[in-house]
C-alpha positions as CSV (number, residue, x, y, z in Angstrom):
1,X,0.0,0.0,0.0
2,X,1.1,3.6,-0.7
3,X,1.5,5.8,2.4
4,X,1.8,9.5,2.5
5,X,3.5,11.2,5.4
6,X,5.0,14.5,6.3
7,X,8.5,14.8,7.9
8,X,10.3,17.9,9.2
9,X,14.0,18.2,8.9
10,X,16.4,21.0,9.9
11,X,19.4,21.1,7.6
12,X,22.3,23.4,7.4
13,X,24.0,23.8,4.1
14,X,27.0,25.8,3.0
15,X,26.8,27.9,-0.1
16,X,29.4,27.4,-2.8
17,X,30.8,30.8,-1.8
18,X,31.3,29.8,1.8
19,X,33.0,26.6,0.8
20,X,35.3,28.5,-1.5
21,X,36.2,31.0,1.3
22,X,37.0,28.1,3.7
23,X,39.3,26.5,1.1
24,X,41.1,29.8,0.5
25,X,41.6,30.6,4.2
26,X,43.4,27.3,4.9
27,X,45.9,27.9,2.0
28,X,49.4,29.2,2.9
29,X,50.8,32.0,0.8
30,X,52.5,29.8,-1.8
31,X,49.5,27.6,-2.3
32,X,47.3,30.6,-2.4
33,X,49.3,32.0,-5.3
34,X,49.0,28.8,-7.2
35,X,45.2,28.8,-6.6
36,X,45.1,32.4,-7.8
37,X,46.9,31.6,-11.0
38,X,44.6,28.6,-11.6
39,X,41.5,30.8,-11.2
40,X,42.9,33.5,-13.6
41,X,43.6,30.8,-16.2
42,X,40.1,29.3,-15.8
43,X,38.2,32.6,-15.7
44,X,39.1,35.0,-18.5
45,X,37.0,37.7,-16.8
46,X,39.6,38.1,-14.1
47,X,42.7,40.2,-14.7
48,X,45.6,41.3,-12.5
49,X,47.6,44.5,-12.2
50,X,46.6,48.0,-13.3
51,X,45.5,49.0,-16.7
52,X,47.3,52.0,-18.4
53,X,44.1,53.5,-19.8
54,X,42.6,55.9,-17.4
55,X,39.1,55.6,-18.8
56,X,38.8,51.9,-18.1
57,X,35.5,51.3,-16.2
58,X,35.4,49.0,-13.2
59,X,33.0,46.3,-14.0
60,X,32.7,45.0,-10.4
61,X,32.2,48.3,-8.6
62,X,28.4,47.8,-8.2
63,X,27.0,44.6,-6.7
64,X,25.3,42.3,-9.1
65,X,22.8,39.6,-8.2
66,X,24.0,36.1,-9.0
67,X,22.8,32.6,-8.7
68,X,24.0,30.8,-5.6
69,X,23.3,27.3,-7.0
70,X,24.5,27.9,-10.5
71,X,21.5,25.9,-11.9
72,X,19.1,28.8,-12.7
73,X,18.6,29.5,-16.4
74,X,19.1,33.2,-17.2
75,X,17.4,35.0,-20.1
76,X,19.7,37.4,-21.9
77,X,16.8,39.9,-22.2
78,X,16.6,40.0,-18.4
79,X,20.2,40.9,-17.9
80,X,20.7,44.5,-16.8
81,X,24.0,45.5,-18.3
82,X,24.1,48.7,-16.3
83,X,24.6,46.6,-13.1
84,X,27.9,45.5,-14.5
85,X,29.0,48.8,-16.0
86,X,29.9,52.1,-14.2
87,X,29.9,55.7,-15.4
88,X,32.8,56.5,-13.1
89,X,35.8,57.8,-15.0
90,X,38.2,55.9,-12.7
91,X,37.7,52.4,-11.5
92,X,37.7,51.7,-7.7
93,X,40.9,49.7,-7.8
94,X,42.8,52.8,-9.0
95,X,41.7,55.0,-6.1
96,X,41.5,52.4,-3.3
97,X,44.0,52.6,-0.5
98,X,45.7,49.6,1.1
99,X,48.7,48.8,3.1
100,X,50.2,46.3,0.6
101,X,52.6,47.2,-2.1
102,X,55.3,45.4,-4.1
103,X,57.9,47.0,-1.9
104,X,56.6,45.0,1.1
105,X,57.6,41.7,-0.4
106,X,61.0,40.7,0.9
107,X,63.4,39.6,-1.8
108,X,64.5,35.9,-1.6
109,X,67.8,34.5,-2.6
110,X,67.3,32.3,-5.7
111,X,68.4,28.7,-5.5
112,X,70.8,27.5,-8.2
113,X,70.1,24.1,-9.9
114,X,72.9,21.6,-9.7
115,X,73.8,17.9,-10.1
116,X,71.7,15.5,-8.1
117,X,73.2,13.2,-5.4
118,X,72.9,10.0,-7.5
119,X,74.0,11.7,-10.7
120,X,77.2,12.9,-8.9
121,X,77.9,9.3,-7.7
122,X,77.4,7.9,-11.2
123,X,79.7,10.6,-12.7
124,X,82.5,9.5,-10.2
125,X,82.3,5.9,-11.5
126,X,84.0,7.1,-14.7
127,X,87.2,7.7,-12.7
128,X,87.5,3.9,-11.9
129,X,89.2,1.3,-14.2
130,X,86.4,-1.3,-14.3
131,X,85.0,-3.5,-17.0
132,X,81.4,-3.2,-18.4
133,X,80.0,-5.8,-16.1
134,X,81.5,-4.2,-13.0
135,X,80.3,-0.8,-14.2
136,X,76.7,-2.1,-14.7
137,X,76.8,-3.5,-11.1
138,X,78.2,-0.3,-9.7
139,X,75.6,1.8,-11.4
140,X,72.9,-0.5,-10.1
141,X,74.3,-0.2,-6.5
142,X,74.4,3.6,-6.8
143,X,70.8,3.6,-7.8
144,X,70.0,1.5,-4.7
145,X,71.5,4.1,-2.3
146,X,68.9,6.0,-0.4
147,X,69.0,9.8,0.4
148,X,70.9,9.2,3.6
149,X,73.7,7.3,1.7
150,X,72.9,3.8,2.7
151,X,72.1,0.6,0.8
152,X,69.4,-1.0,2.9
153,X,69.0,-4.3,1.0
154,X,70.8,-7.6,1.3
155,X,73.4,-8.6,-1.3
156,X,71.5,-11.7,-2.4
157,X,68.4,-9.5,-3.2
158,X,70.6,-7.1,-5.2
159,X,72.0,-10.1,-7.2
160,X,68.4,-11.3,-8.0
161,X,67.4,-7.8,-9.1
162,X,70.5,-7.5,-11.3
163,X,69.5,-10.7,-13.1
164,X,65.8,-9.8,-13.5
165,X,65.9,-6.1,-14.3
166,X,69.4,-5.5,-15.8
167,X,70.0,-8.9,-17.3
168,X,73.3,-9.1,-15.5
169,X,74.0,-12.5,-14.1
170,X,76.6,-12.4,-11.3
171,X,77.5,-13.8,-7.9
172,X,77.3,-12.4,-4.4
173,X,81.1,-12.2,-4.1
174,X,81.4,-10.1,-7.3
175,X,78.7,-7.6,-6.0
176,X,80.4,-7.5,-2.6
177,X,83.7,-6.7,-4.3
178,X,82.3,-3.9,-6.4
179,X,80.5,-2.5,-3.4
180,X,83.6,-2.3,-1.1
181,X,86.2,-1.5,-3.7
182,X,84.3,1.0,-5.9
183,X,81.0,2.3,-4.5
184,X,82.2,2.7,-0.9
185,X,85.2,4.7,-2.3
186,X,82.9,7.4,-3.7
187,X,82.5,10.9,-2.3
188,X,81.1,11.7,0.2
189,X,83.0,9.1,2.2
190,X,80.6,6.6,3.9
191,X,78.1,6.2,1.1
192,X,77.2,2.6,0.2
193,X,77.3,1.4,3.8
194,X,74.7,-1.1,4.8
195,X,74.4,0.1,8.4
196,X,75.6,2.8,10.8
197,X,78.5,0.7,12.1
198,X,79.9,0.1,8.6
199,X,79.4,3.8,7.7
200,X,81.4,5.1,10.6
201,X,84.2,2.5,10.1
202,X,84.5,3.4,6.4
203,X,85.0,7.1,7.3
204,X,87.6,6.3,10.0
205,X,89.6,4.1,7.7
206,X,89.6,6.8,5.0
207,X,91.5,9.1,7.4
208,X,95.2,9.0,8.2
209,X,95.9,6.5,10.9
210,X,96.4,7.7,14.4
211,X,96.4,5.8,17.7
212,X,93.0,7.2,18.7
213,X,91.5,6.4,15.3
214,X,92.8,2.9,15.4
215,X,91.3,2.4,18.8
216,X,88.0,3.9,17.6
217,X,87.9,1.4,14.7
218,X,88.5,-1.4,17.2
219,X,85.8,-0.2,19.5
220,X,83.2,0.0,16.7
221,X,84.1,-3.4,15.2
222,X,84.1,-5.3,18.5
223,X,81.9,-3.3,20.9
224,X,79.5,-1.3,18.8
225,X,76.5,-2.0,21.0
226,X,78.4,-1.0,24.2
227,X,79.5,2.3,22.5
228,X,76.0,3.2,21.2
229,X,74.4,2.5,24.6
230,X,77.2,4.5,26.3
231,X,78.3,1.6,28.6
232,X,81.6,3.4,29.2
233,X,82.5,1.2,32.2
234,X,82.3,-1.9,30.1
235,X,84.4,-0.3,27.4
236,X,87.1,0.7,29.9
237,X,87.3,-2.8,31.2
238,X,87.2,-4.6,27.8
239,X,90.0,-2.5,26.2
240,X,91.9,-1.7,29.4
241,X,92.1,2.0,28.5
242,X,91.9,5.2,30.5
243,X,89.0,7.6,30.5
244,X,91.1,10.1,28.6
245,X,91.7,7.6,25.8
246,X,88.0,6.7,25.7
247,X,87.2,10.4,25.5
248,X,89.5,10.8,22.5
249,X,87.7,7.8,20.8
250,X,84.4,9.5,21.5
251,X,85.7,12.8,20.1
252,X,86.9,11.0,16.9
253,X,83.6,9.2,16.3
254,X,81.5,12.4,17.1
255,X,83.2,14.1,14.1
256,X,81.9,11.6,11.7
257,X,78.7,12.0,9.6
258,X,76.1,9.3,10.3
259,X,74.1,10.3,7.1
260,X,76.7,11.1,4.4
261,X,74.1,11.4,1.7
262,X,72.2,14.2,3.4
263,X,75.3,16.4,3.5
264,X,75.6,16.6,-0.3
265,X,74.9,20.2,-1.4
266,X,73.3,19.0,-4.7
267,X,70.9,16.6,-3.2
268,X,67.9,15.8,-5.4
269,X,65.5,17.0,-2.7
270,X,63.8,20.2,-3.4
271,X,64.9,23.0,-1.0
272,X,61.9,23.9,1.1
273,X,61.5,27.6,1.4
274,X,58.9,29.0,3.9
275,X,57.1,32.1,2.9
276,X,55.7,33.8,6.0
277,X,52.0,34.8,5.8
278,X,52.4,37.6,8.4
279,X,55.2,39.8,9.7
280,X,55.4,41.1,13.3
281,X,57.8,43.9,13.9
282,X,58.7,45.9,17.1
283,X,58.5,49.6,16.4
284,X,59.0,52.1,19.3
285,X,58.3,49.3,21.8
286,X,55.0,48.3,20.2
287,X,54.1,45.4,18.0
288,X,53.1,46.0,14.3
289,X,51.4,43.3,12.3
290,X,51.4,43.2,8.5
291,X,50.0,40.7,6.0
292,X,52.3,39.5,3.3
293,X,51.6,41.6,0.2
294,X,51.3,38.4,-1.9
295,X,48.1,37.6,0.0
296,X,46.5,40.9,-1.3
297,X,46.5,40.7,-5.1
298,X,44.8,43.4,-7.2
299,X,42.1,41.8,-9.3
300,X,39.6,43.4,-11.7
301,X,37.6,42.5,-14.8
302,X,39.5,42.4,-18.0
303,X,39.1,45.3,-20.5
304,X,37.9,42.9,-23.2
305,X,35.0,41.7,-21.2
306,X,34.0,45.3,-20.4
307,X,34.1,46.2,-24.1
308,X,32.0,43.2,-25.0
309,X,29.3,44.2,-22.5
310,X,29.3,47.8,-23.9
311,X,29.1,46.4,-27.4
312,X,26.1,44.3,-26.5
313,X,24.4,47.3,-24.8
314,X,24.9,49.6,-27.8
315,X,23.9,47.0,-30.4
316,X,20.4,47.5,-31.9
317,X,20.0,44.0,-33.5
318,X,21.0,41.5,-30.8
319,X,21.6,38.1,-32.5
320,X,21.4,34.8,-30.8
321,X,25.1,34.4,-30.8
322,X,25.4,37.8,-29.0
323,X,22.9,36.7,-26.4
324,X,24.8,33.5,-25.8
325,X,28.0,35.4,-25.4
326,X,26.4,37.7,-22.8
327,X,25.1,34.8,-20.9
328,X,28.7,33.4,-20.8
329,X,30.0,36.8,-19.8
330,X,27.5,37.1,-17.0
331,X,28.5,33.7,-15.6
332,X,32.2,34.6,-15.7
333,X,31.6,38.0,-14.1
334,X,29.6,36.4,-11.3
335,X,32.4,33.9,-10.7
336,X,34.9,36.7,-10.7
337,X,32.9,38.7,-8.2
338,X,32.6,35.7,-5.9
339,X,36.3,35.1,-6.1
340,X,37.3,38.7,-5.4
341,X,34.9,38.9,-2.5
342,X,36.3,35.6,-1.1
343,X,39.9,37.0,-1.3
344,X,38.9,40.2,0.6
345,X,37.2,38.1,3.3
346,X,40.2,35.9,3.4
347,X,42.5,38.9,4.0
348,X,40.2,40.2,6.7
349,X,39.9,36.8,8.5
350,X,43.7,36.3,8.5
351,X,44.4,39.7,9.9
352,X,41.7,39.6,12.6
353,X,42.8,36.1,13.7
354,X,46.5,36.9,13.8
355,X,45.9,40.2,15.5
356,X,44.0,38.5,18.2
357,X,46.8,35.9,18.6
358,X,49.4,38.6,18.7
359,X,47.7,40.5,21.5
360,X,47.0,37.3,23.4
361,X,50.7,36.5,23.4
362,X,51.9,40.1,23.5
363,X,54.6,39.5,26.1
364,X,56.1,36.7,24.1
365,X,56.3,38.7,20.8
366,X,57.9,41.6,22.7
367,X,60.6,39.5,24.3
368,X,60.9,36.2,22.4
369,X,61.0,34.3,25.8
370,X,59.0,31.1,25.4
371,X,58.4,31.0,29.1
372,X,56.1,34.0,28.7
373,X,53.8,32.1,26.4
374,X,50.3,31.9,27.9
375,X,48.1,28.9,27.7
376,X,46.0,29.3,24.6
377,X,43.5,27.1,22.8
378,X,41.6,27.6,19.6
379,X,38.4,28.5,21.5
380,X,40.1,31.4,23.3
381,X,40.8,33.1,19.9
382,X,37.5,32.1,18.4
383,X,35.6,33.7,21.3
384,X,37.5,36.9,21.0
385,X,36.9,37.4,17.2
386,X,33.4,35.8,17.2
387,X,34.3,33.2,14.7
388,X,34.1,29.4,14.6
389,X,36.9,27.3,16.1
390,X,37.3,25.6,12.7
391,X,38.1,28.9,11.0
392,X,40.8,29.7,13.6
393,X,42.2,26.2,13.1
394,X,42.4,26.7,9.3
395,X,44.4,29.9,9.9
396,X,46.7,28.4,12.6
397,X,47.5,25.0,11.1
398,X,49.1,26.1,7.8
399,X,50.3,29.7,8.3
400,X,53.7,31.1,9.4
401,X,54.6,34.4,11.0
402,X,57.9,36.2,10.7
403,X,59.0,37.6,14.0
404,X,62.2,39.2,15.3
405,X,63.1,35.8,16.7
406,X,62.6,33.7,13.5
407,X,59.8,32.4,11.4
408,X,57.3,30.4,13.5
409,X,54.3,28.2,12.7
410,X,51.3,29.8,14.2
411,X,49.9,26.6,15.7
412,X,53.0,26.3,17.9
413,X,51.7,29.3,20.0
414,X,48.7,27.2,21.1
415,X,49.2,25.0,24.2
416,X,47.3,23.4,27.0
417,X,47.4,24.8,30.5
418,X,48.6,23.3,33.8
419,X,48.4,24.5,37.4
420,X,51.6,25.5,39.2
421,X,52.0,25.3,43.0
422,X,50.3,28.7,43.4
423,X,47.2,27.6,41.5
424,X,48.0,29.7,38.4
425,X,47.5,28.5,34.9
426,X,50.8,28.1,33.0
427,X,51.5,27.0,29.5
428,X,52.9,23.5,28.8
429,X,55.3,25.3,26.4
430,X,56.7,27.2,29.4
431,X,57.2,24.0,31.4
432,X,58.9,22.3,28.4
433,X,61.3,25.3,28.0
434,X,62.2,25.1,31.7
435,X,62.7,21.3,31.4
436,X,65.0,21.9,28.4
437,X,67.0,24.4,30.3
438,X,67.4,22.1,33.3
439,X,68.7,19.3,31.1
440,X,71.1,21.6,29.3
441,X,72.6,22.7,32.6
442,X,72.9,19.2,34.1
443,X,76.2,17.5,34.8
444,X,76.7,15.3,31.7
445,X,78.8,12.8,33.7
446,X,75.8,12.2,35.9
447,X,72.7,13.2,33.9
448,X,69.4,13.5,35.7
449,X,66.8,10.8,35.5
450,X,63.2,11.5,34.9
451,X,62.5,11.1,38.6
452,X,65.1,13.7,39.5
453,X,63.8,16.0,36.8
454,X,60.3,15.8,38.3
455,X,61.6,16.7,41.7
456,X,63.6,19.7,40.4
457,X,60.5,21.0,38.5
458,X,58.4,20.6,41.7
459,X,61.0,22.7,43.6
460,X,60.6,25.4,40.9
461,X,56.9,25.4,41.4
462,X,55.7,23.0,38.7
463,X,54.3,19.8,40.3
464,X,54.6,17.4,37.4
465,X,54.6,13.6,37.6
466,X,57.6,11.5,36.3
467,X,55.6,10.1,33.4
468,X,54.6,13.6,32.3
469,X,58.3,14.6,32.4
470,X,59.1,11.6,30.3
471,X,56.4,12.6,27.8
472,X,57.6,16.2,27.5
473,X,61.2,15.0,27.2
474,X,60.3,12.7,24.3
475,X,58.3,15.6,22.6
476,X,61.5,17.7,22.9
477,X,63.4,14.8,21.3
478,X,65.7,14.5,24.3
479,X,67.1,11.0,25.0
480,X,67.0,9.2,28.4
481,X,69.6,10.0,31.0
482,X,71.8,7.0,30.1
483,X,72.1,8.2,26.5
484,X,72.9,11.8,27.6
485,X,75.9,10.6,29.6
486,X,79.4,11.9,28.6
487,X,82.9,11.2,29.8
């Protein structure tokens, strides 16, 4: 049987413009520039820069009604061309005032292209006197080296791959010989090693022999685990050496590079360059916030589209092709207006949010002392600027700010709070900084355990459990006390 019923539902939907704005807000400066280029390519009604002709009329000065859904059919006869054209002699973008100019953009040092890490290794193979088979094996081994400079695979697996992929049938002993006598002789010294132990030994053997280096090689070859775990007492007993001799061994090994591949200047990794979205300066003892000028582009309607609209308006006989063209122009103009409005709202949102963060952490930005960072969560800023927490999150998670103390990720200024012994809320960042200072000042011959660190922090007024100290220490990438021990 058929039944008829009535249901009530409360739905909340985002308009296409709101979705577009949210996507733009979360983009950092470089990604925003790419998005801007894409929109200009896809929408010919958008143009950048300033026109030379003074009589160019601003097509977007007056608001025009547009279809939010994009599904409504528009009749060309119903389009009011005057809504898109203005009688003003000067367009608004020529007279508007803003705080962004090309002079604001800090010039960056260009990066020169060079030979990649693996290509450099292959080029060095030409300096060895080897036959075709050995060269094929060497090139394959070089291709198997990772960015750190290691070959992480077993020799037997490499032999199989040479047979299947390179049609080179050889034996393990031959591959081992090419590896040790050719690949491991390449620069930087240490590449082609199969583990850290071999990497360090290769580097030591490449240096001129001294008593301390010979002892260091012996320590690594026969007591590598004891050395890595810093069991110095066992090393002193095993090799019957003094603390001074062990200290010299430790100094020799500490000079070596555990990742020889990463030190190569022409590495094939793309150099990451952070472009700050904001800049905070201290002028006359006060903070000044500016938005990167690359986030404030000048956009307007292209002159060609303006002339096309004027031509349609002045035409007496409007053909079907002209009407279709006007419908297309209207669609592109509406999309251009939406995009320009979204960019303006993006600028406003970024400035309002960062300004609130700057004033919330005013003492930190004046001094650069991380101990003055206040506990701050997303909701604190959202409540101040009357925006949603998700909007603040989009700004904080992907944006950087240039300060007198370096370029910082904005989300790093947010932290949870803890109570000190006086019942005051303090930032966990402040506690981590104090913990870091305590560890830096400790006696490295007798480093402090997590239990002792917990007691010291309690004496300073921060009652923190041992497991919390361990958690903060791991977040700071600081090893346990035994691994911090020095001779």
